[in-house]
Structure formats: structure tokens, C-alpha cells
C-alpha positions in Angstrom: -22.7 55.1 53.6 -24.7 57.7 55.5 -24.7 60.0 52.4 -26.1 57.2 50.1 -28.8 56.4 52.6 -29.7 60.1 52.8 -29.8 60.3 49.0 -32.1 57.3 48.6 -34.4 58.5 51.4 -34.6 62.0 49.9 -35.2 60.4 46.5 -38.1 58.4 47.8 -39.6 61.4 49.5 -39.3 63.5 46.3 -40.8 60.8 44.1 -43.7 60.6 46.6 -44.1 64.4 46.6 -44.0 64.4 42.7 -46.7 61.6 42.6 -49.0 63.6 45.0 -48.5 66.7 42.9 -49.2 64.8 39.7 -52.9 64.4 40.8 -53.3 68.2 40.9 -53.3 69.2 37.3 -54.8 71.7 34.9 -56.1 70.0 31.8 -54.8 72.2 28.9 -57.0 72.4 25.8 -56.8 69.2 23.8 -53.2 68.5 24.8 -51.6 67.3 28.0 -51.9 68.8 31.5 -49.9 71.3 33.5 -48.8 70.4 37.0 -45.9 70.9 39.3 -44.8 67.2 39.6 -41.4 68.0 38.1 -40.4 70.5 40.8 -39.5 67.8 43.5 -37.6 65.9 40.8 -35.7 69.0 39.7 -34.8 69.8 43.4 -33.6 66.3 43.9 -31.6 66.3 40.7 -29.9 69.6 41.4 -29.1 68.5 44.9 -27.7 65.0 44.1 -26.6 65.3 40.4 -27.4 63.9 37.0 -27.2 60.1 37.8 -29.4 60.1 40.8 -31.8 62.6 39.1 -32.2 60.4 36.1 -32.9 57.3 38.3 -35.5 59.2 40.4 -37.2 60.6 37.2 -37.4 57.2 35.6 -38.9 55.6 38.8 -41.4 58.5 39.0 -42.4 58.3 35.4 -43.0 54.5 35.6 -45.0 54.9 38.8 -47.0 57.9 37.3 -48.1 55.7 34.4 -49.5 53.0 36.8 -50.7 55.2 39.6 -51.9 58.4 38.0 -53.9 57.2 35.0 -51.3 57.0 32.3 -52.0 56.5 28.6 -49.8 54.7 26.0 -50.4 53.4 22.5 -47.9 50.6 23.0 -44.8 49.6 25.1 -42.6 52.0 23.2 -45.0 54.8 24.0 -45.1 53.9 27.6 -41.3 54.0 27.9 -40.8 57.2 25.9 -43.7 59.2 27.3 -43.3 58.1 31.0 -40.0 56.4 32.1 -37.6 58.1 29.6 -39.4 61.5 29.5 -39.2 61.9 33.3 -35.7 60.4 33.4 -34.8 63.3 31.1 -36.0 65.8 33.8 -33.0 64.4 35.8 -30.8 66.4 33.4 -31.4 69.2 35.8 -28.7 67.5 37.8 -26.2 69.0 35.4 -26.6 72.2 37.5 -25.5 70.6 40.7 -23.4 73.0 42.8 -23.9 75.8 40.2 -25.0 79.3 40.8 -28.8 79.6 40.0 -28.7 75.8 39.6 -32.4 75.3 40.5 -34.1 77.6 38.0 -31.6 76.9 35.2 -31.8 73.2 36.0 -35.6 73.4 35.8 -35.2 74.9 32.3 -32.8 72.2 31.2 -34.8 69.3 32.7 -38.1 70.5 31.2 -36.5 71.1 27.8 -35.0 67.6 27.8 -38.5 66.2 28.7 -40.0 68.1 25.8 -37.4 66.6 23.4 -38.3 63.1 24.5 -42.1 63.8 24.0 -41.2 65.4 20.6 -39.3 62.2 19.6 -42.3 60.1 20.7 -44.6 62.3 18.6 -42.6 61.9 15.4 -41.9 58.2 15.8 -44.8 56.6 17.6 -47.8 59.0 17.2 -47.1 59.7 13.6 -49.5 56.9 12.8 -52.3 59.2 13.8 -51.5 61.8 11.1 -53.3 63.7 9.8 -54.6 64.9 13.1 -56.7 67.9 14.1 -55.6 70.0 17.0 -56.8 73.5 18.0 -59.0 73.7 14.9 -56.1 73.0 12.5 -55.4 69.7 10.7 -51.7 68.6 10.8 -50.4 66.2 8.2 -46.8 66.7 9.3 -45.9 64.5 12.3 -43.1 66.9 13.1 -45.2 70.0 13.2 -48.0 68.3 15.1 -45.5 67.0 17.7 -44.0 70.5 18.2 -47.5 72.1 18.6 -49.0 69.4 20.7 -46.1 68.9 23.1 -45.2 72.6 23.2 -48.8 73.5 24.1 -48.5 72.0 27.5 -44.7 71.7 28.0 -44.1 75.5 27.5 -46.6 76.5 30.2 -45.3 73.7 32.4 -41.7 74.8 31.9 -42.5 78.4 32.7 -44.4 77.4 35.8 -41.6 75.1 37.0 -38.9 77.7 36.3 -40.8 80.3 38.2 -41.4 78.0 41.2 -37.8 76.9 41.2 -36.6 80.5 41.0 -38.8 81.4 44.0 -37.4 78.4 45.9 -33.8 79.0 45.0 -32.9 81.4 47.8 -34.8 79.5 50.6 -33.2 76.2 49.4 -29.7 77.5 48.7 -28.1 76.0 51.8 -29.9 72.7 51.2 -28.8 72.6 47.5 -25.1 73.3 48.4 -24.9 69.6 48.7 -21.2 69.0 49.4 -20.9 71.5 52.3 -24.4 70.8 53.7 -23.9 67.1 53.7 -20.6 67.3 55.6 -22.0 69.5 58.2 -25.2 67.5 58.6 -23.4 64.2 59.0 -21.5 65.3 62.1 
């Protein structure tokens, strides 16, 4: 019981940290923005695993839409671009208890989020085609989705992987969840 309480408490704190970080962003050209809001979600997912990571990501994504100026064309866009996309960041939890779990988990979580945004682009935002981006007109929803989402997700992914790589050693004991949790519950 104590472990579940710790997990939920840490999840709430990491979601709050992610929300605060979501306000500090670099607007990137015409596309989305770059920020570090995924880092707390990745840390939480790598510490507690896939299931908890997905739940925390979905809660964060939903809150981000309502509290941090989200934009959606319709309800499907809201779910895919916020709730499901950030839930996908929880895939970083696949690296729980793995060597170099934090930076590799960051890469996995960010890639999974990109895939969800890509799917949203080719299914929901295809209605906007042809679309101009970076001085080029795209008539292919697939190509537009790759370019648009890649233009901010690639720098965001690189930034998150670098930060998580730098945090890996200092957080190694904390992330070794099974052993750390047992010793901290005594």
C-alpha cells in the first residue's frame, strides 16, 4: 500500500512539474513548440513502468490542453494530439530497470509521441491539404505530417534525450525502483 501511495504522489508531482515546464517553450517556425515538459513524464515512466507512465502522460496531456492553451480542430484532434500523444510518452516505461533506461526511454517515449501526432496529421489534419509550410506547398497529407511534426518533435526529442542522459547518473539510484523502494520503505 505504501508503494502505491508513493507512486501516485510522485505521479502527481511529475505531472505538476511537466505542466510548469510546458509554459516555458520555444516557438519553432510555423510548427509546434519545443519544451522540456516530457522530461518529468519520462522520469516517472522509467521509474514506475509502462502502465503508470501511460496514465500519467494521459492525465498530463488532458490537463495541458485545458491549462496551457491547447488547440484542437475537433474532439478526435483533442484526444490524439493531447491525451493519447502524451500517454504515448509513457512508453518510456518499457525501459524500467534497464541499463541506460532514462535516455533510451526518452527516445522511445518521444518517438511514440511523434507517431501519434503523425497519425493525427494524416487522418484529421488532412482536410487542410494542400498546405504551405516553410515556403513549400504540400498536397500529400503524409509528407506534410512528417515535415510538420518532425520539425518540432526532432529537436524536442534531441533535447529530452540529452537532458535525460545528463540526469541518468544522478538519478540512477532513484530509478532503480525495486531496490530503492524497499530500502526507503523501512
